[in-house]
N, CA, C, O and the ligand as a Tripos MOL2 file, in Angstrom:
@<TRIPOS>MOLECULE
protein
  249   247    63     0     0
PROTEIN
NO_CHARGES

@<TRIPOS>ATOM
      1 N          83.7740  154.5360   61.6860 N.3       1 MET1
      2 CA         83.8910  154.6780   63.2590 C.3       1 MET1
      3 C          83.3160  153.6620   63.7460 C.2       1 MET1
      4 O          82.0930  153.5370   63.8150 O.2       1 MET1
      5 N          84.1810  152.8070   64.1470 N.am      2 ALA2
      6 CA         83.7070  151.6250   64.8790 C.3       2 ALA2
      7 C          83.1750  151.6320   66.2240 C.2       2 ALA2
      8 O          83.6300  152.3190   67.1380 O.2       2 ALA2
      9 N          82.0970  150.7620   66.3170 N.am      3 THR3
     10 CA         81.4510  150.7610   67.7830 C.3       3 THR3
     11 C          81.9100  149.7580   68.7260 C.2       3 THR3
     12 O          81.9110  148.5330   68.6040 O.2       3 THR3
     13 N          82.2810  150.4510   69.6360 N.am      4 ARG4
     14 CA         83.0330  149.7390   70.7300 C.3       4 ARG4
     15 C          82.0580  149.4020   72.0280 C.2       4 ARG4
     16 O          81.4020  150.3070   72.5430 O.2       4 ARG4
     17 N          82.0150  148.3110   72.4240 N.am      5 ARG5
     18 CA         81.1280  148.0290   73.3290 C.3       5 ARG5
     19 C          81.7860  148.1790   74.8160 C.2       5 ARG5
     20 O          82.6450  147.3970   75.2260 O.2       5 ARG5
     21 N          81.4410  148.9270   75.3310 N.am      6 THR6
     22 CA         82.0690  149.3720   76.7760 C.3       6 THR6
     23 C          81.1090  148.8560   77.8930 C.2       6 THR6
     24 O          80.1370  149.5460   78.1980 O.2       6 THR6
     25 N          81.3380  147.7210   78.4840 N.am      7 THR7
     26 CA         80.2120  147.2370   79.5260 C.3       7 THR7
     27 C          80.9480  147.8800   80.9960 C.2       7 THR7
     28 O          81.9630  147.4410   81.5370 O.2       7 THR7
     29 N          80.2300  148.8700   81.3750 N.am      8 THR8
     30 CA         80.5260  149.3680   82.5030 C.3       8 THR8
     31 C          79.5390  149.1230   83.6230 C.2       8 THR8
     32 O          78.4040  149.5760   83.7630 O.2       8 THR8
     33 N          80.1450  148.4080   84.2860 N.am      9 LYS9
     34 CA         78.9440  147.9170   85.6940 C.3       9 LYS9
     35 C          79.0030  149.1410   86.6140 C.2       9 LYS9
     36 O          79.9110  149.9430   86.8330 O.2       9 LYS9
     37 N          77.7730  149.0380   87.0790 N.am     10 PRO10
     38 CA         77.5270  150.2250   87.9930 C.3      10 PRO10
     39 C          78.3230  149.9410   89.4260 C.2      10 PRO10
     40 O          78.2700  148.8850   90.0550 O.2      10 PRO10
     41 N          78.9580  150.9510   89.7370 N.am     11 SER11
     42 CA         79.8030  150.8310   90.8670 C.3      11 SER11
     43 C          79.0720  150.8520   92.0520 C.2      11 SER11
     44 O          78.0780  151.5740   92.1220 O.2      11 SER11
     45 N          79.4380  150.1270   93.0440 N.am     12 LYS12
     46 CA         78.6530  149.9840   94.1660 C.3      12 LYS12
     47 C          78.8670  151.4000   95.0120 C.2      12 LYS12
     48 O          79.7720  152.1890   94.7410 O.2      12 LYS12
     49 N          77.8980  151.6030   96.0770 N.am     13 ASN13
     50 CA         77.9440  152.7820   96.5270 C.3      13 ASN13
     51 C          79.0110  152.9850   97.5990 C.2      13 ASN13
     52 O          79.2280  154.1310   97.9920 O.2      13 ASN13
     53 N          79.7530  151.8630   98.1430 N.am     14 THR14
     54 CA         80.4850  151.8880   99.1040 C.3      14 THR14
     55 C          82.0040  151.8960   98.3470 C.2      14 THR14
     56 O          82.3810  150.9280   97.6860 O.2      14 THR14
     57 N          82.7560  153.0160   98.5160 N.am     15 PRO15
     58 CA         84.0330  153.0320   98.0270 C.3      15 PRO15
     59 C          84.8560  151.9940   98.9090 C.2      15 PRO15
     60 O          84.5600  151.7320  100.0750 O.2      15 PRO15
     61 N          86.0190  151.3810   98.1520 N.am     16 PRO16
     62 CA         86.8660  150.7340   99.1270 C.3      16 PRO16
     63 C          87.7690  151.3340  100.1530 C.2      16 PRO16
     64 O          88.5150  152.2700   99.8650 O.2      16 PRO16
     65 N          87.7150  150.8400  101.2810 N.am     17 ALA17
     66 CA         88.3850  151.3980  102.4190 C.3      17 ALA17
     67 C          89.8550  151.6780  102.0450 C.2      17 ALA17
     68 O          90.5390  150.7820  101.5500 O.2      17 ALA17
     69 N          90.3590  152.9420  102.2820 N.am     18 PRO18
     70 CA         91.9090  152.9020  102.0210 C.3      18 PRO18
     71 C          92.7010  152.1340  102.8390 C.2      18 PRO18
     72 O          92.5610  152.1330  104.0620 O.2      18 PRO18
     73 N          93.6200  151.4020  102.1870 N.am     19 VAL19
     74 CA         94.4640  150.4920  102.8480 C.3      19 VAL19
     75 C          95.8250  151.1320  103.1980 C.2      19 VAL19
     76 O          96.4400  151.6830  102.2850 O.2      19 VAL19
     77 N          96.3370  151.1080  104.4140 N.am     20 ALA20
     78 CA         97.3910  151.8740  104.9230 C.3      20 ALA20
     79 C          98.5550  151.2410  104.2470 C.2      20 ALA20
     80 O          98.6320  150.0210  104.1020 O.2      20 ALA20
     81 N          99.3710  151.9950  103.8760 N.am     21 CYS21
     82 CA        100.8390  151.7170  103.1020 C.3      21 CYS21
     83 C         101.6250  150.8180  104.2430 C.2      21 CYS21
     84 O         101.6340  151.0590  105.4500 O.2      21 CYS21
     85 N         102.2030  149.8550  103.6520 N.am     22 SER22
     86 CA        102.9390  149.0530  104.7180 C.3      22 SER22
     87 C         104.2520  149.4950  105.1200 C.2      22 SER22
     88 O         104.6430  149.3400  106.2770 O.2      22 SER22
     89 N         105.1200  150.1700  104.0040 N.am     23 PRO23
     90 CA        106.3340  150.5540  104.3760 C.3      23 PRO23
     91 C         106.4000  151.8690  105.4340 C.2      23 PRO23
     92 O         107.3890  152.1130  106.1260 O.2      23 PRO23
     93 N         105.2670  152.5990  105.4300 N.am     24 CYS24
     94 CA        105.3640  153.9040  106.1320 C.3      24 CYS24
     95 C         104.2080  153.4100  107.2280 C.2      24 CYS24
     96 O         104.1430  154.1250  108.2280 O.2      24 CYS24
     97 N         103.4810  152.5190  107.1860 N.am     25 ASP25
     98 CA        102.3960  152.2630  108.1260 C.3      25 ASP25
     99 C         101.4190  153.2990  108.3310 C.2      25 ASP25
    100 O         100.7770  153.5050  109.3610 O.2      25 ASP25
    101 N         101.3630  154.0420  107.0500 N.am     26 GLY26
    102 CA        100.1610  154.8200  106.9120 C.3      26 GLY26
    103 C         100.4750  156.2790  107.2580 C.2      26 GLY26
    104 O          99.5730  157.1110  107.1580 O.2      26 GLY26
    105 N         101.5400  156.5900  107.6050 N.am     27 SER27
    106 CA        102.0570  157.7400  107.8790 C.3      27 SER27
    107 C         102.5800  158.7240  106.8970 C.2      27 SER27
    108 O         102.6760  159.9430  107.0450 O.2      27 SER27
    109 N         102.8980  158.0050  105.8820 N.am     28 GLY28
    110 CA        103.3440  158.7160  104.6530 C.3      28 GLY28
    111 C         104.7460  159.1790  104.5790 C.2      28 GLY28
    112 O         105.2950  159.6030  103.5620 O.2      28 GLY28
    113 N         105.3470  159.0420  105.9170 N.am     29 MET29
    114 CA        107.0070  159.2140  105.9360 C.3      29 MET29
    115 C         107.6070  157.8490  106.3830 C.2      29 MET29
    116 O         106.9200  157.0080  106.9630 O.2      29 MET29
    117 N         108.6690  157.7040  106.1430 N.am     30 VAL30
    118 CA        109.6030  156.6250  106.3560 C.3      30 VAL30
    119 C         110.9090  157.2890  106.8660 C.2      30 VAL30
    120 O         111.4090  158.3210  106.4180 O.2      30 VAL30
    121 N         111.3940  156.4920  107.9180 N.am     31 SER31
    122 CA        112.8600  156.9180  108.3130 C.3      31 SER31
    123 C         113.8660  156.2030  107.5860 C.2      31 SER31
    124 O         113.8780  154.9840  107.4150 O.2      31 SER31
    125 N         114.7630  157.0850  107.1390 N.am     32 ALA32
    126 CA        115.7500  156.5040  106.5000 C.3      32 ALA32
    127 C         117.2140  156.8070  107.0370 C.2      32 ALA32
    128 O         117.5360  157.9620  107.3150 O.2      32 ALA32
    129 N         118.0550  155.7850  107.1700 N.am     33 THR33
    130 CA        119.3940  155.9190  107.9140 C.3      33 THR33
    131 C         120.2760  156.7660  107.2390 C.2      33 THR33
    132 O         120.4880  156.4920  106.0580 O.2      33 THR33
    133 N         120.7700  157.6180  107.6690 N.am     34 VAL34
    134 CA        121.7470  158.6690  107.1280 C.3      34 VAL34
    135 C         123.1360  158.2680  107.3330 C.2      34 VAL34
    136 O         123.5610  158.0800  108.4730 O.2      34 VAL34
    137 N         123.8270  158.1340  106.3580 N.am     35 ARG35
    138 CA        125.0720  157.4390  106.3410 C.3      35 ARG35
    139 C         126.1940  158.3560  105.7760 C.2      35 ARG35
    140 O         125.9320  158.8660  104.6870 O.2      35 ARG35
    141 N         127.2640  158.6190  106.2680 N.am     36 VAL36
    142 CA        128.2380  159.6420  105.9750 C.3      36 VAL36
    143 C         129.5630  158.9260  105.7550 C.2      36 VAL36
    144 O         129.7080  157.7960  106.2210 O.2      36 VAL36
    145 N         130.6120  159.5660  105.0190 N.am     37 GLY37
    146 CA        131.7960  159.0710  104.7880 C.3      37 GLY37
    147 C         132.1070  157.8640  104.1060 C.2      37 GLY37
    148 O         131.1870  157.0690  103.9120 O.2      37 GLY37
    149 N         133.2790  157.5910  103.7000 N.am     38 ARG38
    150 CA        133.6340  156.3340  102.9050 C.3      38 ARG38
    151 C         133.0660  154.9770  103.4330 C.2      38 ARG38
    152 O         132.5760  154.0840  102.7420 O.2      38 ARG38
    153 N         133.2100  154.9910  104.6520 N.am     39 LYS39
    154 CA        132.8190  153.8450  105.5440 C.3      39 LYS39
    155 C         131.3030  153.7690  105.7790 C.2      39 LYS39
    156 O         130.8440  152.7800  106.3510 O.2      39 LYS39
    157 N         130.5740  154.6740  105.4040 N.am     40 ARG40
    158 CA        129.1090  154.8930  105.4690 C.3      40 ARG40
    159 C         128.6100  154.5870  106.8390 C.2      40 ARG40
    160 O         127.8160  153.7270  107.2200 O.2      40 ARG40
    161 N         129.3310  155.5840  107.5420 N.am     41 ARG41
    162 CA        128.9200  155.5010  109.1030 C.3      41 ARG41
    163 C         127.6740  156.0220  109.3220 C.2      41 ARG41
    164 O         127.3330  157.1420  108.9430 O.2      41 ARG41
    165 N         126.7450  154.9880  110.1250 N.am     42 PRO42
    166 CA        125.4170  155.9710  110.0860 C.3      42 PRO42
    167 C         125.5080  156.8340  111.2930 C.2      42 PRO42
    168 O         126.0420  156.4600  112.3370 O.2      42 PRO42
    169 N         124.9440  158.0570  111.1050 N.am     43 VAL43
    170 CA        124.8730  159.2410  111.9020 C.3      43 VAL43
    171 C         123.5950  159.4900  112.5460 C.2      43 VAL43
    172 O         123.4940  160.2730  113.4910 O.2      43 VAL43
    173 N         122.5980  158.8300  112.0510 N.am     44 GLY44
    174 CA        121.3470  159.0330  112.5060 C.3      44 GLY44
    175 C         120.1430  158.7490  111.4720 C.2      44 GLY44
    176 O         120.3050  158.1560  110.4060 O.2      44 GLY44
    177 N         119.0660  159.1930  111.8790 N.am     45 GLN45
    178 CA        118.0340  158.8870  110.9490 C.3      45 GLN45
    179 C         117.2030  160.2460  110.5810 C.2      45 GLN45
    180 O         117.1740  161.2270  111.3230 O.2      45 GLN45
    181 N         116.5180  160.1520  109.2990 N.am     46 GLN46
    182 CA        115.8890  161.3420  109.0040 C.3      46 GLN46
    183 C         114.4850  160.9110  108.4890 C.2      46 GLN46
    184 O         114.3930  159.7090  108.2440 O.2      46 GLN46
    185 N         113.4430  161.6220  108.2920 N.am     47 ASP47
    186 CA        112.3070  160.9760  107.9630 C.3      47 ASP47
    187 C         112.1660  161.7030  106.4270 C.2      47 ASP47
    188 O         112.4230  162.8650  106.1130 O.2      47 ASP47
    189 N         111.6910  160.6470  105.6410 N.am     48 GLY48
    190 CA        111.6220  161.0250  104.4160 C.3      48 GLY48
    191 C         110.3990  160.6670  103.7010 C.2      48 GLY48
    192 O         109.6830  159.8140  104.2260 O.2      48 GLY48
    193 N         110.0410  161.1840  102.5770 N.am     49 LEU49
    194 CA        108.8610  160.8430  101.8460 C.3      49 LEU49
    195 C         108.7590  159.3230  101.4890 C.2      49 LEU49
    196 O         109.5650  158.7200  100.7810 O.2      49 LEU49
    197 N         107.7560  158.8460  102.0290 N.am     50 CYS50
    198 CA        107.5150  157.3400  101.5630 C.3      50 CYS50
    199 C         107.4230  157.0780  100.0700 C.2      50 CYS50
    200 O         106.5150  157.6590   99.4770 O.2      50 CYS50
    201 N         108.1980  156.3210   99.4080 N.am     51 LEU51
    202 CA        108.2440  156.3870   97.8730 C.3      51 LEU51
    203 C         107.0830  155.1350   97.5090 C.2      51 LEU51
    204 O         106.8360  154.7840   96.3550 O.2      51 LEU51
    205 N         106.5870  154.6860   98.4420 N.am     52 ASN52
    206 CA        105.5010  153.8380   97.8890 C.3      52 ASN52
    207 C         104.1160  154.4200   97.8520 C.2      52 ASN52
    208 O         103.3110  154.0820   96.9840 O.2      52 ASN52
    209 N         103.8900  155.1310   98.6180 N.am     53 CYS53
    210 CA        102.5850  155.9300   98.5980 C.3      53 CYS53
    211 C         102.6010  157.4660   98.2690 C.2      53 CYS53
    212 O         101.6100  158.1150   97.9320 O.2      53 CYS53
    213 N         103.8520  157.9390   98.4160 N.am     54 LEU54
    214 CA        104.2750  159.1820   98.0910 C.3      54 LEU54
    215 C         103.6560  160.1140   99.0500 C.2      54 LEU54
    216 O         103.2870  161.2260   98.6710 O.2      54 LEU54
    217 N         103.5280  159.7440  100.2060 N.am     55 GLY55
    218 CA        103.0960  160.5370  101.2480 C.3      55 GLY55
    219 C         101.6430  160.4880  101.5300 C.2      55 GLY55
    220 O         101.1770  161.1010  102.4910 O.2      55 GLY55
    221 N         100.9680  159.8400  100.7950 N.am     56 SER56
    222 CA         99.5810  159.7780  100.8630 C.3      56 SER56
    223 C          99.2470  158.7610  102.2710 C.2      56 SER56
    224 O          98.2600  159.0070  102.9630 O.2      56 SER56
    225 N          99.9800  157.8550  102.5280 N.am     57 GLY57
    226 CA         99.6300  157.0000  103.5360 C.3      57 GLY57
    227 C          98.8320  155.9220  103.4780 C.2      57 GLY57
    228 O          98.5650  155.2000  104.4380 O.2      57 GLY57
    229 N          98.3630  155.7680  102.1450 N.am     58 THR58
    230 CA         97.4590  154.7220  101.7090 C.3      58 THR58
    231 C          98.3130  153.8260  100.5270 C.2      58 THR58
    232 O          99.1080  154.3570   99.7520 O.2      58 THR58
    233 N          98.0320  152.5320  100.5360 N.am     59 ASN59
    234 CA         98.5260  151.7290   99.7980 C.3      59 ASN59
    235 C          97.9990  151.8420   98.2720 C.2      59 ASN59
    236 O          96.8850  151.4210   97.9630 O.2      59 ASN59
    237 N          98.8570  152.4260   97.3630 N.am     60 PRO60
    238 CA         98.5330  152.6730   95.9330 C.3      60 PRO60
    239 C          98.0660  151.3760   95.1900 C.2      60 PRO60
    240 O          97.2950  151.4260   94.2320 O.2      60 PRO60
    241 N          98.5250  150.3380   95.6370 N.am     61 ASP61
    242 CA         98.0590  148.9520   94.9880 C.3      61 ASP61
    243 C          96.8510  148.5300   95.4430 C.2      61 ASP61
    244 O          96.1890  147.8230   94.6830 O.2      61 ASP61
    245 N          96.4130  148.8060   96.5160 N.am     62 ALA62
    246 CA         95.0960  148.1820   97.1420 C.3      62 ALA62
    247 C          94.0230  148.5350   96.3460 C.2      62 ALA62
    248 O          92.8880  148.1600   96.6390 O.2      62 ALA62
    249 ZN        103.7630  154.6790  102.3360 Zn       63 ZN63
@<TRIPOS>BOND
     1     1     2 1
     2     2     3 1
     3     3     4 2
     4     3     5 am
     5     5     6 1
     6     6     7 1
     7     7     8 2
     8     7     9 am
     9     9    10 1
    10    10    11 1
    11    11    12 2
    12    11    13 am
    13    13    14 1
    14    14    15 1
    15    15    16 2
    16    15    17 am
    17    17    18 1
    18    18    19 1
    19    19    20 2
    20    19    21 am
    21    21    22 1
    22    22    23 1
    23    23    24 2
    24    23    25 am
    25    25    26 1
    26    26    27 1
    27    27    28 2
    28    27    29 am
    29    29    30 1
    30    30    31 1
    31    31    32 2
    32    31    33 am
    33    33    34 1
    34    34    35 1
    35    35    36 2
    36    35    37 am
    37    37    38 1
    38    38    39 1
    39    39    40 2
    40    39    41 am
    41    41    42 1
    42    42    43 1
    43    43    44 2
    44    43    45 am
    45    45    46 1
    46    46    47 1
    47    47    48 2
    48    47    49 am
    49    49    50 1
    50    50    51 1
    51    51    52 2
    52    51    53 am
    53    53    54 1
    54    54    55 1
    55    55    56 2
    56    55    57 am
    57    57    58 1
    58    58    59 1
    59    59    60 2
    60    59    61 am
    61    61    62 1
    62    62    63 1
    63    63    64 2
    64    63    65 am
    65    65    66 1
    66    66    67 1
    67    67    68 2
    68    67    69 am
    69    69    70 1
    70    70    71 1
    71    71    72 2
    72    71    73 am
    73    73    74 1
    74    74    75 1
    75    75    76 2
    76    75    77 am
    77    77    78 1
    78    78    79 1
    79    79    80 2
    80    79    81 am
    81    81    82 1
    82    82    83 1
    83    83    84 2
    84    83    85 am
    85    85    86 1
    86    86    87 1
    87    87    88 2
    88    87    89 am
    89    89    90 1
    90    90    91 1
    91    91    92 2
    92    91    93 am
    93    93    94 1
    94    94    95 1
    95    95    96 2
    96    95    97 am
    97    97    98 1
    98    98    99 1
    99    99   100 2
   100    99   101 am
   101   101   102 1
   102   102   103 1
   103   103   104 2
   104   103   105 am
   105   105   106 1
   106   106   107 1
   107   107   108 2
   108   107   109 am
   109   109   110 1
   110   110   111 1
   111   111   112 2
   112   111   113 am
   113   113   114 1
   114   114   115 1
   115   115   116 2
   116   115   117 am
   117   117   118 1
   118   118   119 1
   119   119   120 2
   120   119   121 am
   121   121   122 1
   122   122   123 1
   123   123   124 2
   124   123   125 am
   125   125   126 1
   126   126   127 1
   127   127   128 2
   128   127   129 am
   129   129   130 1
   130   130   131 1
   131   131   132 2
   132   131   133 am
   133   133   134 1
   134   134   135 1
   135   135   136 2
   136   135   137 am
   137   137   138 1
   138   138   139 1
   139   139   140 2
   140   139   141 am
   141   141   142 1
   142   142   143 1
   143   143   144 2
   144   143   145 am
   145   145   146 1
   146   146   147 1
   147   147   148 2
   148   147   149 am
   149   149   150 1
   150   150   151 1
   151   151   152 2
   152   151   153 am
   153   153   154 1
   154   154   155 1
   155   155   156 2
   156   155   157 am
   157   157   158 1
   158   158   159 1
   159   159   160 2
   160   159   161 am
   161   161   162 1
   162   162   163 1
   163   163   164 2
   164   163   165 am
   165   165   166 1
   166   166   167 1
   167   167   168 2
   168   167   169 am
   169   169   170 1
   170   170   171 1
   171   171   172 2
   172   171   173 am
   173   173   174 1
   174   174   175 1
   175   175   176 2
   176   175   177 am
   177   177   178 1
   178   178   179 1
   179   179   180 2
   180   179   181 am
   181   181   182 1
   182   182   183 1
   183   183   184 2
   184   183   185 am
   185   185   186 1
   186   186   187 1
   187   187   188 2
   188   187   189 am
   189   189   190 1
   190   190   191 1
   191   191   192 2
   192   191   193 am
   193   193   194 1
   194   194   195 1
   195   195   196 2
   196   195   197 am
   197   197   198 1
   198   198   199 1
   199   199   200 2
   200   199   201 am
   201   201   202 1
   202   202   203 1
   203   203   204 2
   204   203   205 am
   205   205   206 1
   206   206   207 1
   207   207   208 2
   208   207   209 am
   209   209   210 1
   210   210   211 1
   211   211   212 2
   212   211   213 am
   213   213   214 1
   214   214   215 1
   215   215   216 2
   216   215   217 am
   217   217   218 1
   218   218   219 1
   219   219   220 2
   220   219   221 am
   221   221   222 1
   222   222   223 1
   223   223   224 2
   224   223   225 am
   225   225   226 1
   226   226   227 1
   227   227   228 2
   228   227   229 am
   229   229   230 1
   230   230   231 1
   231   231   232 2
   232   231   233 am
   233   233   234 1
   234   234   235 1
   235   235   236 2
   236   235   237 am
   237   237   238 1
   238   238   239 1
   239   239   240 2
   240   239   241 am
   241   241   242 1
   242   242   243 1
   243   243   244 2
   244   243   245 am
   245   245   246 1
   246   246   247 1
   247   247   248 2
@<TRIPOS>SUBSTRUCTURE
     1 MET1         2 RESIDUE 1 A MET
     2 ALA2         6 RESIDUE 1 A ALA
     3 THR3        10 RESIDUE 1 A THR
     4 ARG4        14 RESIDUE 1 A ARG
     5 ARG5        18 RESIDUE 1 A ARG
     6 THR6        22 RESIDUE 1 A THR
     7 THR7        26 RESIDUE 1 A THR
     8 THR8        30 RESIDUE 1 A THR
     9 LYS9        34 RESIDUE 1 A LYS
    10 PRO10       38 RESIDUE 1 A PRO
    11 SER11       42 RESIDUE 1 A SER
    12 LYS12       46 RESIDUE 1 A LYS
    13 ASN13       50 RESIDUE 1 A ASN
    14 THR14       54 RESIDUE 1 A THR
    15 PRO15       58 RESIDUE 1 A PRO
    16 PRO16       62 RESIDUE 1 A PRO
    17 ALA17       66 RESIDUE 1 A ALA
    18 PRO18       70 RESIDUE 1 A PRO
    19 VAL19       74 RESIDUE 1 A VAL
    20 ALA20       78 RESIDUE 1 A ALA
    21 CYS21       82 RESIDUE 1 A CYS
    22 SER22       86 RESIDUE 1 A SER
    23 PRO23       90 RESIDUE 1 A PRO
    24 CYS24       94 RESIDUE 1 A CYS
    25 ASP25       98 RESIDUE 1 A ASP
    26 GLY26      102 RESIDUE 1 A GLY
    27 SER27      106 RESIDUE 1 A SER
    28 GLY28      110 RESIDUE 1 A GLY
    29 MET29      114 RESIDUE 1 A MET
    30 VAL30      118 RESIDUE 1 A VAL
    31 SER31      122 RESIDUE 1 A SER
    32 ALA32      126 RESIDUE 1 A ALA
    33 THR33      130 RESIDUE 1 A THR
    34 VAL34      134 RESIDUE 1 A VAL
    35 ARG35      138 RESIDUE 1 A ARG
    36 VAL36      142 RESIDUE 1 A VAL
    37 GLY37      146 RESIDUE 1 A GLY
    38 ARG38      150 RESIDUE 1 A ARG
    39 LYS39      154 RESIDUE 1 A LYS
    40 ARG40      158 RESIDUE 1 A ARG
    41 ARG41      162 RESIDUE 1 A ARG
    42 PRO42      166 RESIDUE 1 A PRO
    43 VAL43      170 RESIDUE 1 A VAL
    44 GLY44      174 RESIDUE 1 A GLY
    45 GLN45      178 RESIDUE 1 A GLN
    46 GLN46      182 RESIDUE 1 A GLN
    47 ASP47      186 RESIDUE 1 A ASP
    48 GLY48      190 RESIDUE 1 A GLY
    49 LEU49      194 RESIDUE 1 A LEU
    50 CYS50      198 RESIDUE 1 A CYS
    51 LEU51      202 RESIDUE 1 A LEU
    52 ASN52      206 RESIDUE 1 A ASN
    53 CYS53      210 RESIDUE 1 A CYS
    54 LEU54      214 RESIDUE 1 A LEU
    55 GLY55      218 RESIDUE 1 A GLY
    56 SER56      222 RESIDUE 1 A SER
    57 GLY57      226 RESIDUE 1 A GLY
    58 THR58      230 RESIDUE 1 A THR
    59 ASN59      234 RESIDUE 1 A ASN
    60 PRO60      238 RESIDUE 1 A PRO
    61 ASP61      242 RESIDUE 1 A ASP
    62 ALA62      246 RESIDUE 1 A ALA
    63 ZN63       249 GROUP 0 **** ****
């Protein structure tokens, strides 16, 4: 059984502030243009789940 050194630094008390997701601007929802037909005519927009933060509204990479 190998002994592994795991240096775990004590985390600071202040957690990092959540950074707002940029595509959805923190709302967790993004508006996607709805297109129909072969000419892909835009008929409007609908709200969809932000794929960057998956609806949490915070940047997962921050
Ligand atoms: Zn987002």
